[in-house]
N, C-alpha and C positions, 0 to 999 in steps of 0.2 A: 484412665491414666493420661490421655492426651489433653484433657481439659476441654474437649469439644462437647457440644450439647448432645446429651443422650436422648434418643427418640424411641417411641413405641414402634414395635415391629408390626407393620401392616401390609406385608407383601411387596415392599420396595425391592428393587434389585440390589444385590450386594456388589459393590464395586471392587473392594479389596478387603483382605483380612490382615490385620496388624496384631502381632503377638508380642506381648511383653512377659518374658520369663524372668522370675526373680529367684535368687538364691535363698535358702532358708535363713531365718533370723537367728542370730547367735546372741541375742540380747540376754538370754538367761545364763550365758556363759561369761558374762562381763567380769564376774568376780574371780574367774580363773582365766586370765588372759592367754596363757599358753594353750589351753584347750580351744578357746575362741579362734586363735590364730591358726591352729591345726585344722579346725573345722573349715575355715574359710580357704585354706590352702588345698585341702584334699577334695573339696566339692567342685564338681563341674555342673553348672546350670543346665537344665534340660534343653536340648537343642530344639530350635523352632520347628524343624521338619517333623520331629517326633510328636510334638504337640498338635501340629496341623493334621497329622494322619488320623487323630482321634475325633476330629470335628466331623459332624454330619452334614456340613454344608461347605461350599467353596465359592470363590469369586464367580459371579455370573448367575448364581442361584437367586431365587426370591427369598426374602427374609421370612423366617418362620419361628414363632415363639417356642413351638414344640421342639424343633431341631436345636434351637439355642439351649433350652433347658436340658434336653437329653445330652447334648455335647458337654455341658457343665458337669452333669452327673457322671458321664463316662470319664472325663478328666479327673474328677475327684476320686473316682474308684481306683485309679492307678496308684500302686504302692509307693511311687517316687514323687507324687504330686500331693501337696498338703491342701491346697485350695485353688479354686478356678472360678473366675467370673467372666461372663461374656456380655458386652454392651454393643448396641448399635448406635452409631453417631451419624448425624445428618451431613449430607453433602449438598452443595448449592444446586445441583441439577436434579434433586429429588431422590437420588439413590442414597444408600447408606454404606458405611464401612463397618465391619465387625472388628471390635477390639477385644482381644482375648488376653486376660491377665491371669498368670499362674504363679504359684509359689511353691517351690520344691520342699520336700521333706529333707531332713538331714540325711546325708548319704553314707556316713560312716557306720559300718557294722563292726562292733567290738563287744567281746564278752569273754568270760573266763571264770574259772573257779579256783579259789585258794583255800587252803585248809591248814590246820595247826600241825598235822603230822607230815612227815617227809613222804613223797616229795610235796613241797608246799603248793606248787602250781599243778593243779590236776587237769585243767583243760584251758584252751585258748581258742577264740573265734575271731577271725579278722576278715573284713570284706568291704565291699562298696555296693550300695543299693541302687546306684545310678551311674554306673561306670562310663566315664566320658560324656555324660549327659545323654546317653543313648537309651536309657530306660532298661539297662541290663544289670541284673543282680548277680554278683559273683562273690563267693566266700569260701574260706578254707578253715578247717578246724583240726585240732589235735586234742586227744585226751589220753591220760595215763591208763595203762591196763591193769594197775595194781597186781603185779606178779604175772600177768598174762601179757599178751601183745598189746602195744599201744594202738590206739585207734586214730585213723586219719579220714577226713571226709572233705568233700567239696560240693558246692552247689552252684549251678549256673541257670539263671532264668532270664530269657529274652522276651520282654513284653511286647516287642514288635518284630517277630521272626520274619526274616526275608522282607522287611519293610512293609509288612502287612499287620493288621491288628489281630495277629495270632500269637499265642503265648507258647513258647517251647521251654521245657525244663529238663535239666540233666542233673 
């Protein structure tokens, strides 16, 4: 992303880590500008600290292709990140900088059920899969009980519970 020369990793010291986090593309929503504008407004790009906690290396470590590849795999496995690439770029003193580029998944969670008979709306699901860019999934839903009690549900998943790479779900 910086345009600097990418080099092979051969045990050089990592001087710094630079993270480029991108919002999801809304190119496929171009035909419905209202939805594209809504998606851009409601999305918070993943915070850099959240991305950095998933990396298996830090500034001062020696460059390792295995740690780079595994860090990419771990980032891509997160439900709020669509893609991740890590490059090492050369510095003048023989060290390298790690450049991490991530692209978020769309964070809006929306669903529902409509039907021909009354009540027409049978269920609604609303939420956010990356609340505040923190990697937290939160949603709430309602469904009609069809003569019985209506149903309400909520879901909360923190993909970095207490700032650690632990998943907590409620």
